[in-house]
C-alpha positions in Angstrom: 10.8 -25.7 9.2 11.4 -22.9 6.7 8.1 -23.4 4.9 6.1 -23.6 8.1 7.9 -20.7 9.9 5.9 -17.8 8.4 2.5 -19.4 9.2 3.7 -20.3 12.7 4.9 -16.7 13.3 1.6 -15.4 11.9 -0.4 -17.6 14.2 1.7 -16.5 17.2 1.2 -12.9 16.3 -2.6 -13.3 16.2 -2.7 -15.2 19.5 -0.6 -12.7 21.2 -2.7 -9.9 19.8 -5.8 -11.5 21.3 -3.9 -11.9 24.6 -2.9 -8.2 24.5 -6.5 -7.1 24.0 -7.6 -9.1 27.0 -4.8 -8.1 29.4 -5.1 -5.1 31.7 -6.7 -3.9 34.9 -10.1 -5.1 33.7 -9.8 -8.8 33.3 -11.2 -10.2 30.1 -11.0 -13.5 28.3 -9.8 -13.4 24.7 -13.2 -14.3 23.5 -14.8 -11.5 25.5 -12.3 -9.0 24.3 -12.8 -10.0 20.6 -16.6 -9.9 21.0 -16.5 -6.4 22.6 -14.1 -5.1 20.0 -16.1 -6.4 17.0 -19.7 -6.2 18.2 -19.6 -3.3 20.6 -22.5 -3.1 23.0 -23.3 -1.3 26.2 -21.0 -0.6 29.1 -17.4 0.4 29.3 -15.9 -2.7 27.6 -16.1 -1.6 24.0 -14.6 1.8 25.0 -11.7 0.1 26.8 -11.0 -2.2 23.9 -11.3 0.3 21.1 -9.8 3.4 22.7 -7.1 1.9 24.9 -6.2 -1.6 24.2 -6.6 -1.7 20.4 -4.2 1.2 19.7 -1.7 -0.4 22.1 -1.9 -3.8 20.3 -1.7 -2.3 16.8 1.3 -0.2 17.7 3.0 -3.3 19.3 2.6 -5.2 16.0 3.6 -2.2 13.8 6.7 -1.2 15.9 7.8 -4.8 16.5 7.5 -5.6 12.8 9.3 -2.4 11.8 12.2 -3.1 14.1 12.5 -6.7 13.1 12.4 -6.0 9.4 14.8 -3.1 9.6 17.3 -5.1 11.7 17.3 -8.0 9.2 17.8 -5.6 6.3 20.7 -3.8 8.0 22.3 -7.0 9.0 22.0 -8.3 5.5 23.3 -5.2 3.9 26.2 -4.6 6.3 26.9 -8.4 6.5 27.2 -8.1 10.3 25.0 -10.0 12.7 25.6 -7.3 15.4 24.0 -4.5 13.3 20.6 -3.1 14.4 18.5 -0.1 13.5 20.2 2.2 16.0 23.5 1.8 14.2 22.7 4.4 11.6 21.6 7.0 14.1 17.9 7.2 13.2 16.6 6.3 16.7 18.9 8.8 18.4 17.9 11.6 16.1 14.2 10.9 16.5 14.6 10.8 20.3 16.4 14.1 20.2 13.5 15.7 18.3 11.1 14.4 20.9 13.3 15.6 23.7 13.4 19.1 22.3 9.6 19.2 21.9 9.2 18.3 25.5 11.9 20.7 26.8 10.6 23.7 24.7 7.0 23.1 25.7 5.8 22.3 22.2 4.6 18.9 23.4 2.2 20.6 25.8 0.6 22.8 23.1 -1.0 19.9 21.1 -0.9 16.1 21.4 1.0 15.3 18.2 3.8 17.8 18.6 6.0 15.3 20.2 5.8 12.5 17.5 6.0 15.1 14.7 9.1 16.6 16.2 10.6 13.0 16.5 9.8 12.4 12.8 11.4 15.7 11.9 14.6 14.6 13.8 14.6 11.3 11.9 14.2 13.0 8.6 17.1 15.4 9.3 19.3 12.4 10.4 18.6 10.7 7.0 19.6 13.8 5.1 22.8 14.2 7.1 23.6 10.5 6.8 23.1 10.4 3.0 25.1 13.6 2.7 28.0 12.3 4.8 28.2 8.9 3.3 27.9 10.0 -0.4 26.3 8.2 -3.3 28.9 5.6 -4.0 30.3 5.0 -0.5 30.4 1.5 0.9 28.9 -0.1 3.9 31.8 0.9 6.2 31.3 4.6 5.4 27.6 4.2 6.2 28.4 2.6 9.6 30.9 5.3 10.5 28.5 8.1 9.5 25.7 6.4 11.6 28.0 6.1 14.6 28.9 9.8 14.3 25.2 10.8 14.1 24.3 8.6 17.1 27.1 10.1 19.2 26.1 13.6 18.3 22.4 13.1 19.0 23.2 11.3 22.2 25.4 14.1 23.4 22.8 16.7 22.4 20.1 14.8 24.3 22.4 14.6 27.4 23.0 18.4 27.1 19.3 19.2 27.0 18.8 17.1 30.1 21.8 18.7 31.8 20.7 22.2 31.2 17.0 21.7 31.7 15.7 24.1 34.4 12.4 22.3 34.7 12.4 19.1 36.8 9.0 18.1 35.5 10.2 18.3 31.9 13.3 16.3 32.8 11.3 13.6 34.4 9.0 13.4 31.4 11.9 13.2 29.0 13.5 10.4 31.0 10.3 8.3 31.2 9.6 8.9 27.5 13.1 7.7 26.5 12.5 4.4 28.3 9.9 3.5 25.6 6.3 2.5 26.3 3.0 1.8 24.5 0.8 2.9 27.5 -1.7 5.7 27.0 -1.4 5.7 23.2 -4.4 6.4 21.0 -5.5 5.8 17.5 -4.1 9.2 16.6 -0.6 7.7 17.2 -1.5 4.7 15.0 -2.6 6.9 12.1 0.4 9.1 12.5 2.9 6.2 12.3 1.0 4.1 9.7 1.8 6.0 6.5 5.5 6.2 7.3 5.7 2.5 8.1 3.7 1.6 5.0 6.2 3.7 2.9 9.1 1.9 4.6 7.5 -1.4 3.8 7.1 -0.5 0.2 10.8 0.5 0.1 11.8 -2.8 1.6 9.8 -5.0 -0.8 12.4 -5.4 -3.6 15.6 -5.6 -1.5 15.6 -9.3 -0.9 17.3 -10.2 -4.2 20.0 -7.6 -3.6 20.7 -8.9 -0.1 21.0 -12.4 -1.4 23.5 -11.3 -4.0 25.5 -9.3 -1.3 26.3 -12.6 0.5 28.8 -13.1 -2.4 30.4 -9.7 -1.8 29.9 -6.2 -3.2 31.8 -6.8 -6.4 30.0 -10.0 -7.1 26.6 -8.3 -6.4 27.5 -5.5 -8.7 28.4 -8.0 -11.5 25.0 -9.6 -11.1 23.3 -6.3 -11.9 22.5 -5.1 -8.3 22.6 -1.3 -8.1 24.3 -1.0 -4.7 23.7 2.8 -4.2 19.9 2.2 -4.9 19.9 -0.8 -2.6 21.5 1.3 0.2 19.2 4.2 -0.3 16.1 1.9 -0.1 17.4 0.3 3.1 18.4 3.7 4.8 15.1 5.4 3.8 13.0 2.3 4.7 14.7 2.1 8.1 14.2 5.8 8.7 10.5 5.7 7.9 9.8 2.6 10.0 12.1 3.1 13.0 11.7 6.9 13.0 7.9 6.5 13.1 8.1 3.9 15.8 10.4 6.0 18.0 8.2 9.0 17.4 5.1 7.4 18.9 6.6 5.0 21.5 10.0 6.2 22.5 13.2 4.1 22.3 12.6 0.4 22.2 15.9 -1.3 21.6 17.4 -4.7 20.8 14.4 -6.1 18.9 16.1 -5.5 15.6 19.2 -7.3 16.9 17.7 -10.3 18.7 15.0 -11.3 16.4 17.0 -11.7 13.1 19.7 -13.6 14.9 17.2 -16.1 16.4 15.4 -16.7 13.1 18.4 -16.8 10.8 19.2 -20.5 11.3 15.5 -21.3 10.6 15.6 -19.7 7.2 18.9 -21.3 6.1 20.7 -18.0 6.6 19.0 -16.5 3.5 18.8 -12.7 3.9 15.8 -12.4 1.6 13.7 -15.0 3.5 14.9 -13.5 6.8 13.3 -10.1 6.1 9.7 -11.2 6.4 10.3 -13.8 9.1 11.9 -11.1 11.2 9.0 -8.7 10.6 6.6 -11.2 12.1 9.1 -12.2 14.8 9.6 -8.6 15.8 5.8 -8.3 16.2 5.7 -11.4 18.3 8.6 -10.2 20.6 7.1 -6.7 21.2 3.6 -8.1 21.7 4.9 -10.6 24.3 7.0 -8.0 26.0 4.1 -5.5 26.2 1.9 -8.2 27.7 4.6 -9.0 30.2 5.1 -5.4 31.4 1.3 -5.4 32.3 1.6 -8.7 34.2 4.9 -8.4 36.0 4.4 -5.0 37.7 0.9 -3.9 36.9 0.9 -1.1 39.5 4.4 0.3 38.7 4.2 1.1 35.0 7.3 -1.0 34.0 8.5 0.5 30.7 8.6 -1.6 27.6 12.0 -0.4 26.5 13.4 -1.3 29.9 12.2 -4.9 29.5 13.5 -5.3 26.0 16.9 -3.9 27.1 17.0 -6.4 30.0 16.4 -9.2 27.5 18.5 -7.8 24.7 21.7 -6.6 26.4 22.7 -10.0 27.7 21.9 -11.5 24.4 24.1 -8.8 22.7 27.0 -9.7 25.0 26.5 -13.4 24.1 26.7 -12.5 20.4 29.9 -10.5 20.9 31.4 -13.4 22.8 30.3 -16.0 20.2 31.7 -13.8 17.4 35.0 -13.4 19.2 35.3 -17.2 19.7 34.5 -17.9 16.0 37.3 -15.5 14.9 39.8 -16.7 17.5 
């Protein structure tokens, strides 16, 4: 199963991407959608595919892959199956930056002000996180620093909402924080792509270090693993990928928690193998969820982040319960 898992997940990603391109108010078969996308032609179909559905599909793959990969890396580094990208505060800081852009009116000045502000928030969070945790601190210090940043950014976001005199801005903030891929353009794709590519490069060599960490930090250090460098790669990689995803789509939670846990038994609980399986698994989950929000309530604009939370929160409670029973 391990050898065939990656091809199977890749096939599922491609099939769901075709389904995503063909799902919407204008009904298309996957073959029609692919033909209009590649060959163009007259009429509105090529415009619908290239300007509306293609960016949405690409962002679903990119964001899902980023969340799955980051979640697997953090769970491997922290050696905790309950860890997920939000644990180090990057998502909350990016959301705070976007909220401030909406509240101050910057988001109304030009289209990319909101995602740029969110990326700025994620960058500040990384600097604070690395400054608080120090160069030689362990995983516990990283977790505590991340929890502190999450709490602070969550409180600041609530304060902005509480003091907002503009009900329209408040409504926009609330809906943005729910997470969605609707009404995104290729500008959002090109904005997120460089940061996600940089994050992917940072994650490329961490598999060996995560494998060694299964023996403990002392054993990993004795095997020649530079733990500070490994931690820096994982933190920066998570910041680039999750921060960029939050910047263009809002908060989409639980993907980085659920996907690695489901796939871990299929890769023999090997953290290095789990990274790339989780990247494809995250893309599959977000693609499927984004297709589902268009089919379940097509006229009500069901938010993607709401659906992933409805799926992920009960799963998280199940993990907590299972972990408690194992330690009892």
